[in-house]
N, C-alpha and C positions, 0 to 999 in steps of 0.2 A: 186865930188858932192855926197851927201849921197842918197842912194837908198830909195824911199819911195814906197814900193811895194803894197800900196792900203789899204784898210779898209775891216776888217773882224769883223762883229757884231758891226760896228761903233767903232772899236778899231784900230788905225792906228800904223803901224810900220815904224820907221825911222831908217836907217842902216848907220851911218856915218863910215867912214874909214880913216886910216892913223893916223896923229897926229892933235890933237886939241889943237893948241898952240897960235894962234893969232886970232884977230878979223874977219879976212877972212874965216878961217876955222870954227870958231864958229857961224858965221852968216848963213853959209850954212846949219847948223844944225836947228838953230831957225826958219829960213824961212819956211822949209816944215812942222814944228810943227805948226806954226801960220796958214799956209794954211789949215791944217787939222781942226784946230779950228774954222777957218773963214767958213769953210764948214759944221760947226756943229758937228765935231768929237774931242771933247777934251779929249778923253781917248787914251793915247799914250804910247807905248812901244819904248824906245830907246835902240836898239840892238848895244851894245858895242863891240860885238865879233870881229870886224875888226878895232878896234881903238888900235894902237900901244902905244900911250901914250897921256897924256894931262898935262897941267899945270893949273894955277889958272883961265886962260881965259876958258879953258874948263869946269872947275868946275862952274864957273860962268854961263855959257851957260846952263849947266844941271839945275841950280837953276832958272835960267830965264824961261827955258821951263816949269818946274814944277809949278812956280808961274803964267804963262800964262794959264797952263791947269786948275789949281786950280780957277783962277778968272773966268773961263768960266764953272765952276761946273763940271770939269772933274778930272782927275788924270794922272800923268805920273809916270812910273816905268822904271828901267833898266833891261836889260838882257844880260847874257854872258860877263861880264866885265873880261878882262884877269886879272891874278894875279897882275901884276904890277899896273894897274888901279884900281883895288879893293883895293889893299893896299893903294893907293893914297887917295882914297874915305874914307877909314877907318881912316888914319892918320889925315886927315882934319875934321874927323867927319861929312863930308857931307853925308855919308851913312845913317845917321839918319833921314834924311829929306824924302828919298824915299826908296821903297823896292826894292830889287835887286833879280833877279831870274837866276837860271842856264841855262834856255832855253827860247826862245820866246814864244813857246807854254805855258810853265808854267806861264809866265808873262801874256799872253792873258787871259788865264783860271782865273787867280787871279783878274785881271781887270773886266773881264766880271762878276765874283761873286760880287765883290764890287759894280760894276755899277747897277747889279740887286738888290743888297741889298740897293742901295741908299747911299752908304759910299763913301768917298773920300776926 
C-alpha cells in the first residue's frame, strides 16, 4: 500500500512502492491521490523512489492522477524516479506531461511556488 505521509502546505505526498503493473497496483496509487483531492488538496507529489518498475498501466495511472489534480485546479509532479522508471517515462514521452524532481523536497518547493504564483 502506498504511504501517504500527510500534507505540508497543502501539498500531499504519495509514496508507492514495488511494481506498478496491474489495475490493483495502480488503483492503490490513485485512491490516495483522490482522497487528498477530495479533502481540498489537489497539489500532489508522487514519490517514485521505491517503485522498481512500471508498465503502461503505471503510466496510465500517473496520467490519471495528473488529470484528477488538474481538474481540481491543482497539479501533480513526480519525484525520485529510478533510472529505469525515468527512462520509461522518457521513451514513452510521458515525461513531457509533468515535472520530475530529484527529491521530494525539491518537488514540494516547486509545487508551493507554482501554487503561490497561481500556475498549474
